[in-house]
Wavefront OBJ file of the C-alpha trace (Angstrom):
o trace
v 3.774 88.079 -59.731
v 1.829 84.948 -60.540
v 4.496 82.781 -58.937
v 4.410 84.896 -55.797
v 0.609 84.508 -55.631
v 0.716 80.711 -55.821
v 3.358 80.547 -53.085
v 1.322 82.769 -50.740
v -1.805 80.649 -51.318
v 0.095 77.417 -50.502
v 1.470 78.837 -47.238
v -2.015 79.900 -46.074
v -3.368 76.397 -46.684
v -0.588 74.835 -44.594
v -1.288 77.322 -41.784
v -5.021 76.535 -41.713
v -4.348 72.765 -41.547
v -2.023 73.191 -38.525
v -4.738 75.059 -36.630
v -7.520 72.563 -37.317
v -5.283 69.417 -36.616
v -5.928 68.022 -33.037
v -2.893 67.649 -30.763
v -1.851 64.165 -29.656
v -1.781 63.566 -25.882
v 1.572 62.787 -24.161
v 2.115 59.063 -23.560
v 4.692 59.434 -20.746
v 5.472 61.781 -17.870
v 8.707 63.777 -18.201
v 10.850 64.502 -15.133
v 10.882 68.224 -14.280
v 14.748 68.177 -14.217
v 14.644 67.544 -17.974
v 13.235 70.988 -18.570
v 15.385 72.722 -15.923
v 18.767 71.166 -16.902
v 21.479 73.848 -17.206
v 23.236 74.331 -20.477
v 26.755 72.937 -20.925
v 29.535 73.326 -23.446
v 31.289 69.968 -22.676
v 29.255 67.793 -24.957
v 31.640 67.682 -27.918
v 32.359 64.340 -29.541
v 36.067 64.756 -28.923
v 35.526 64.666 -25.124
v 34.064 61.154 -25.239
v 36.791 58.686 -24.141
v 36.805 55.180 -25.576
v 36.309 52.245 -23.249
v 39.146 49.898 -22.392
v 37.396 47.079 -24.213
v 37.044 49.058 -27.455
v 39.044 47.939 -30.459
v 42.263 50.003 -30.597
v 42.116 50.027 -34.372
v 39.166 52.499 -34.122
v 41.153 55.119 -32.187
v 44.712 54.773 -33.477
v 47.134 52.609 -35.337
v 49.044 50.022 -33.301
v 52.841 50.180 -33.344
v 55.066 47.116 -33.687
v 58.729 46.368 -33.094
v 60.267 46.440 -36.550
v 61.882 43.031 -37.021
v 61.929 41.427 -40.459
v 62.027 37.697 -39.794
v 59.693 34.732 -40.389
v 59.151 34.321 -36.641
v 58.179 37.993 -36.242
v 55.699 37.789 -39.117
v 54.116 34.645 -37.675
v 53.852 36.094 -34.140
v 52.812 39.723 -34.642
v 51.098 39.995 -31.268
v 54.375 39.398 -29.441
v 56.010 42.241 -31.376
v 53.528 44.895 -30.266
v 55.456 47.861 -28.857
v 55.493 47.443 -25.027
v 54.836 50.301 -22.630
v 57.648 49.567 -20.178
v 60.735 47.319 -19.796
v 58.814 44.848 -17.608
v 56.416 43.976 -20.441
v 59.339 43.868 -22.869
v 61.044 41.345 -20.580
v 57.942 39.128 -20.543
v 57.721 39.218 -24.335
v 61.422 38.365 -24.572
v 60.786 35.285 -22.410
v 58.073 34.201 -24.868
v 60.431 34.614 -27.821
v 63.160 32.592 -26.070
v 60.619 29.847 -25.387
v 59.030 29.728 -28.846
v 61.813 30.976 -31.115
v 65.590 31.006 -31.307
v 68.289 33.058 -29.639
v 68.703 35.033 -32.886
v 65.007 35.984 -32.830
v 65.376 37.126 -29.233
v 68.514 39.133 -30.001
v 66.821 40.861 -32.964
v 63.904 41.789 -30.727
v 66.144 43.329 -28.045
v 68.217 45.266 -30.575
v 65.074 46.693 -32.220
v 63.634 47.931 -28.915
v 63.771 51.683 -28.298
v 66.687 52.605 -26.068
v 64.424 53.709 -23.216
v 63.086 50.134 -23.040
v 66.500 48.465 -22.998
v 68.158 47.828 -19.622
v 70.603 45.418 -18.022
v 67.811 43.043 -16.925
v 66.663 42.435 -20.505
v 70.203 41.918 -21.796
v 70.921 39.585 -18.862
v 68.081 37.388 -20.105
v 69.978 36.844 -23.339
v 73.228 36.182 -21.476
v 71.553 33.725 -19.103
v 70.035 31.770 -22.000
v 73.423 31.496 -23.726
v 75.197 30.648 -20.459
v 72.916 27.677 -19.781
v 73.798 26.301 -23.222
v 77.519 26.877 -22.674
v 77.719 29.233 -25.670
v 80.505 31.474 -24.426
v 81.145 33.136 -27.814
v 77.512 34.220 -28.117
v 77.538 35.390 -24.501
v 80.570 37.594 -25.089
v 79.039 38.883 -28.346
v 75.831 40.047 -26.648
v 77.829 41.542 -23.791
v 79.617 43.722 -26.368
v 76.275 44.676 -27.946
v 74.981 45.717 -24.536
v 78.017 47.901 -23.871
v 77.649 49.608 -27.290
v 74.294 50.904 -26.090
v 75.808 52.369 -22.947
v 74.293 49.807 -20.555
v 76.551 48.915 -17.607
v 76.758 45.313 -16.365
v 75.881 44.256 -12.830
v 76.911 41.309 -10.655
v 74.384 38.995 -12.345
v 75.923 39.790 -15.731
v 79.290 38.436 -14.608
v 77.630 35.438 -12.966
v 76.248 34.467 -16.384
v 79.645 35.021 -18.014
v 81.322 32.622 -15.564
v 78.473 30.112 -15.935
v 78.941 30.090 -19.713
v 82.645 29.365 -19.240
v 81.885 26.593 -16.737
v 79.566 24.807 -19.179
v 81.610 25.440 -22.307
v 84.091 23.052 -23.873
v 86.586 25.807 -24.677
v 90.202 24.853 -23.854
v 90.878 28.472 -22.894
v 87.956 28.687 -20.453
v 90.231 29.210 -17.432
v 92.186 32.066 -19.042
v 88.984 33.739 -20.207
v 87.481 33.364 -16.724
v 90.527 35.093 -15.230
v 90.127 37.902 -17.765
v 86.460 38.391 -16.847
v 87.348 38.354 -13.169
v 89.702 41.281 -13.801
v 87.032 43.113 -15.796
v 84.800 43.183 -12.728
v 87.136 45.782 -11.205
v 86.834 47.930 -14.334
v 83.055 48.112 -13.938
v 83.224 48.576 -10.131
v 81.495 45.251 -9.455
v 82.708 43.560 -6.280
v 83.182 39.781 -6.654
v 80.896 37.763 -4.431
v 81.098 34.195 -3.209
v 78.834 33.154 -6.112
v 81.464 34.304 -8.619
v 84.210 32.532 -6.657
v 82.211 29.289 -6.588
v 81.736 29.290 -10.363
v 85.389 30.234 -10.911
v 86.473 27.213 -8.862
v 84.199 24.994 -10.956
v 85.750 26.385 -14.132
v 89.253 25.451 -12.947
v 88.094 21.968 -11.985
v 86.270 21.576 -15.303
v 89.407 22.291 -17.343
v 91.524 19.918 -15.252
v 93.195 22.407 -12.909
v 91.939 21.323 -9.446
v 95.147 22.542 -7.774
v 94.391 26.128 -8.818
v 90.877 25.824 -7.430
v 92.248 24.570 -4.116
v 94.629 27.546 -3.972
v 91.618 29.852 -4.231
v 89.958 27.893 -1.429
v 92.996 28.367 0.800
v 92.955 32.113 0.194
v 89.272 32.298 1.099
v 89.676 30.265 4.285
v 92.632 32.329 5.446
v 90.837 35.597 4.518
v 94.151 37.088 3.419
v 92.663 38.763 0.375
v 89.628 38.548 -1.950
v 88.030 41.314 0.145
v 87.360 38.929 3.039
v 84.876 36.852 1.033
v 83.370 34.257 3.340
v 82.766 30.786 1.934
v 79.321 29.235 2.143
v 78.227 25.600 2.165
v 78.369 25.496 -1.648
v 82.001 26.641 -1.577
v 82.971 23.857 0.818
v 80.994 21.296 -1.215
v 82.850 22.308 -4.393
v 86.204 22.132 -2.606
v 85.417 18.661 -1.251
v 84.469 17.423 -4.732
v 87.715 18.874 -6.073
v 89.634 16.925 -3.396
v 88.445 13.755 -5.082
v 89.981 14.926 -8.372
v 93.477 15.456 -6.955
v 95.835 12.769 -8.226
v 98.105 12.827 -5.177
v 96.257 11.017 -2.376
v 98.507 12.472 0.317
v 97.790 15.999 -0.870
v 94.089 15.237 -1.111
v 94.154 13.956 2.468
v 95.876 17.120 3.711
v 93.414 19.351 1.869
v 90.549 17.335 3.324
v 91.894 17.834 6.832
v 92.192 21.606 6.305
v 88.699 21.889 4.889
v 87.230 19.893 7.766
v 88.961 22.124 10.328
v 87.521 25.210 8.623
v 84.036 23.652 8.583
v 84.273 22.842 12.301
v 85.392 26.371 13.163
v 82.596 28.075 11.265
v 79.971 25.579 12.397
v 81.025 26.173 15.996
v 80.611 29.908 15.415
v 77.050 29.319 14.265
v 76.201 27.264 17.338
v 77.907 29.744 19.663
v 76.050 32.653 18.106
v 72.695 30.900 18.576
v 73.593 30.029 22.182
v 74.528 33.632 22.955
v 71.277 34.916 21.484
v 69.246 32.554 23.661
v 70.990 33.760 26.818
v 70.381 37.466 26.091
v 67.967 38.765 28.738
v 67.901 42.549 28.199
v 68.670 45.177 25.617
v 71.883 46.124 27.395
v 73.009 42.493 27.498
v 72.179 42.163 23.797
v 74.383 45.148 22.920
v 77.220 43.810 25.069
v 76.944 40.408 23.399
v 77.089 42.036 19.959
v 80.232 43.996 20.907
v 81.914 40.845 22.232
v 81.002 39.037 19.021
v 82.484 41.723 16.785
v 85.685 42.051 18.803
v 86.518 38.318 18.838
v 89.797 37.011 17.561
v 88.449 35.711 14.275
v 84.740 36.511 14.377
v 85.067 39.840 12.578
v 86.347 38.165 9.411
v 84.669 34.747 9.500
v 80.932 34.299 9.346
v 79.036 31.293 10.720
v 78.516 28.423 8.304
v 75.103 26.893 7.734
v 75.440 23.180 7.040
v 73.250 21.384 4.535
v 72.836 17.883 3.119
v 74.982 18.518 0.043
v 77.940 19.556 2.192
v 77.707 16.453 4.401
v 77.402 14.130 1.395
v 80.363 15.813 -0.330
v 82.436 15.415 2.844
v 81.641 11.713 3.176
v 82.372 11.150 -0.521
v 85.784 12.805 -0.173
v 86.567 10.717 2.912
v 85.606 7.521 1.061
v 88.191 8.308 -1.590
v 91.125 9.239 0.657
v 90.444 6.717 3.423
v 90.988 3.798 1.083
v 94.736 4.549 1.355
v 94.898 6.913 4.324
v 92.979 4.781 6.824
v 93.033 7.458 9.486
v 90.840 9.725 7.353
v 87.853 7.608 8.347
v 87.978 9.491 11.653
v 86.946 12.680 9.793
v 83.729 11.057 8.639
v 83.004 9.562 12.062
v 83.663 12.869 13.795
v 81.519 14.777 11.290
v 78.569 12.418 11.763
v 78.947 12.660 15.530
v 79.165 16.459 15.566
v 76.288 17.072 13.202
v 73.796 14.360 14.139
v 75.004 13.036 17.533
v 75.302 9.520 16.080
v 78.150 7.646 17.746
v 77.700 3.852 17.828
v 80.021 1.443 19.584
v 81.944 0.530 16.448
v 82.697 4.225 15.845
v 84.182 4.535 19.333
v 86.341 1.457 18.735
v 87.685 2.862 15.468
v 88.488 6.207 17.087
v 90.245 4.408 19.950
v 92.357 2.459 17.489
v 93.764 5.737 16.150
v 94.232 7.275 19.593
v 91.459 9.805 19.065
v 89.199 8.835 21.953
v 89.473 12.304 23.546
v 88.004 13.994 20.463
v 84.715 12.196 20.858
v 83.797 14.227 23.949
v 81.847 17.077 22.393
v 78.217 18.030 21.953
v 76.479 17.627 18.612
v 75.230 20.533 16.524
v 71.644 19.348 16.887
v 70.908 18.602 13.233
v 68.588 15.817 12.154
v 69.773 13.634 9.276
v 67.601 13.432 6.218
v 66.906 10.199 4.360
v 69.440 11.252 1.747
v 72.126 11.824 4.370
v 71.344 8.540 6.160
v 71.809 6.702 2.866
v 75.189 8.455 2.388
v 76.277 7.529 5.934
v 75.514 3.838 5.431
v 77.244 3.749 2.039
v 80.218 5.630 3.494
v 80.736 2.833 6.026
v 80.095 0.116 3.458
v 82.563 1.609 0.958
v 85.320 1.392 3.611
v 84.240 -2.192 4.437
v 83.090 -1.220 7.909
v 79.829 -3.111 7.517
v 79.117 -3.388 11.228
v 79.534 0.387 11.539
v 77.018 0.972 8.738
v 74.466 -1.370 10.302
v 74.860 0.290 13.702
v 74.441 3.760 12.168
v 71.155 2.639 10.612
v 69.774 1.171 13.844
v 70.922 4.117 15.983
v 69.454 6.704 13.592
v 66.038 5.016 13.674
v 66.223 4.855 17.478
v 67.245 8.498 18.018
v 65.022 9.908 15.272
v 61.837 7.815 15.210
v 60.223 10.239 12.761
v 62.674 9.113 10.055
v 60.999 6.956 7.416
v 63.738 5.213 5.396
v 62.968 4.527 1.751
v 63.788 1.409 -0.248
v 67.297 2.627 -1.111
v 68.252 3.150 2.538
v 66.858 -0.224 3.558
v 68.645 -1.865 0.657
v 71.960 -0.308 1.739
v 71.406 -1.375 5.357
v 70.464 -4.908 4.267
v 73.596 -5.091 2.120
v 75.732 -4.131 5.142
v 74.046 -6.847 7.231
v 74.728 -9.503 4.575
v 78.340 -8.439 4.171
v 78.809 -8.411 7.943
v 77.478 -11.975 8.246
v 79.623 -13.100 5.329
v 82.691 -11.554 6.917
v 81.870 -13.183 10.237
v 81.436 -16.614 8.612
v 84.741 -16.198 6.782
v 86.540 -15.337 10.020
v 84.965 -18.346 11.782
v 86.083 -20.693 9.020
v 89.535 -19.191 9.124
v 89.779 -19.743 12.892
v 88.545 -23.333 12.506
v 91.251 -24.072 9.947
v 93.902 -22.580 12.238
v 92.647 -24.601 15.212
v 92.499 -27.770 13.125
v 96.120 -27.372 12.015
v 97.217 -26.660 15.577
v 95.838 -29.950 16.857
v 98.431 -32.742 17.391
v 98.162 -35.796 15.201
l 1 2 3 4 5 6 7 8 9 10 11 12 13 14 15 16 17 18 19 20 21 22 23 24 25 26 27 28 29 30 31 32 33 34 35 36 37 38 39 40 41 42 43 44 45 46 47 48 49 50 51 52 53 54 55 56 57 58 59 60 61 62 63 64 65 66 67 68 69 70 71 72 73 74 75 76 77 78 79 80 81 82 83 84 85 86 87 88 89 90 91 92 93 94 95 96 97 98 99 100 101 102 103 104 105 106 107 108 109 110 111 112 113 114 115 116 117 118 119 120 121 122 123 124 125 126 127 128 129 130 131 132 133 134 135 136 137 138 139 140 141 142 143 144 145 146 147 148 149 150 151 152 153 154 155 156 157 158 159 160 161 162 163 164 165 166 167 168 169 170 171 172 173 174 175 176 177 178 179 180 181 182 183 184 185 186 187 188 189 190 191 192 193 194 195 196 197 198 199 200 201 202 203 204 205 206 207 208 209 210 211 212 213 214 215 216 217 218 219 220 221 222 223 224 225 226 227 228 229 230 231 232 233 234 235 236 237 238 239 240 241 242 243 244 245 246 247 248 249 250 251 252 253 254 255 256 257 258 259 260 261 262 263 264 265 266 267 268 269 270 271 272 273 274 275 276 277 278 279 280 281 282 283 284 285 286 287 288 289 290 291 292 293 294 295 296 297 298 299 300 301 302 303 304 305 306 307 308 309 310 311 312 313 314 315 316 317 318 319 320 321 322 323 324 325 326 327 328 329 330 331 332 333 334 335 336 337 338 339 340 341 342 343 344 345 346 347 348 349 350 351 352 353 354 355 356 357 358 359 360 361 362 363 364 365 366 367 368 369 370 371 372 373 374 375 376 377 378 379 380 381 382 383 384 385 386 387 388 389 390 391 392 393 394 395 396 397 398 399 400 401 402 403 404 405 406 407 408 409 410 411 412 413 414 415 416 417 418 419 420 421 422 423 424 425 426 427 428 429 430 431 432 433 434 435 436 437 438 439 440
């Protein structure tokens, strides 16, 4: 009872103090919406989303690709689990740049299967192919197939590239095997695969086999009517220089040049027909005529480039040293492509009874500085120094925008010196003959 009395007395004292204590005035004005705000139930802490800049360690544990290697331990940020294959591909590029191929392979193998695709595995194959490591390339191809990933056309491009750059004595046989495997995976061979295959044969010392492939492509008898491009012709022309039999090399050069002329003429004819089209009906008629031509449906126009011209002139330089008539191929090519036909060129063509072949229009190309240098050196290599000097002067006259560099001027100056030396030698020779012919 006594305890209850003391408690009641204390409560009454607190009550009296609260009545006598003055109220403090408000120091700020509250907006009326504060008092009229409706109640809500969506104010739980769990509904608050973290900001993008927040530390992820606060809201969950980060997951890593499980690879136990010194490189992985030293570069943990790279081994964060990516969200999609695109990010995984970028991280793989970093590993290939900073680490080794084994580090990259471990990373790809440890990826979840939904992040592995043919693009990522092709990165490994491409890296090995550039180094010429054919055994590693075939190993990773097998690893890719174990995971149920099908190859595409780029996969086989890297396989052929690895064989081209490798030093394996069985590179040609292995290339043939991979070419057959393309059918198994329903991948149609393209001209890119054919180009690399020809390089493989040339690399292992079988240029004749490469030229046989070139013949099949030109004739369009098989290979699914694969049309050669400028790279194909450039490779074939380089291979011509590797043929031991000069007569055979000369014949192959003639065939290749005829094919280049035919396809280049198609390109010019197609452009000419498109310019003359005046209406939609005429355009459709022109397209039908184009498709129904004798050889247009199987042969596509060829786009010429500098590498093709330089390869052609290099092949002519090699064969024309013994087959003098082959110089006409180079002269005709320069005339057709760049409309350069100096007086000395006409005299050489006349000497071989080919004056009628000079009556054609050029393709309208403009020579580059690189091509002009090749033209001058082509003439100089065959000791036609006057021809080289005339090519230089005529090119500057017809194409005033050309700005020859020091190498071109040096080649032209060398032709001028050799031409003067040859002229002085001939004059001395004539003087000796005339002196001996005089009576005593």
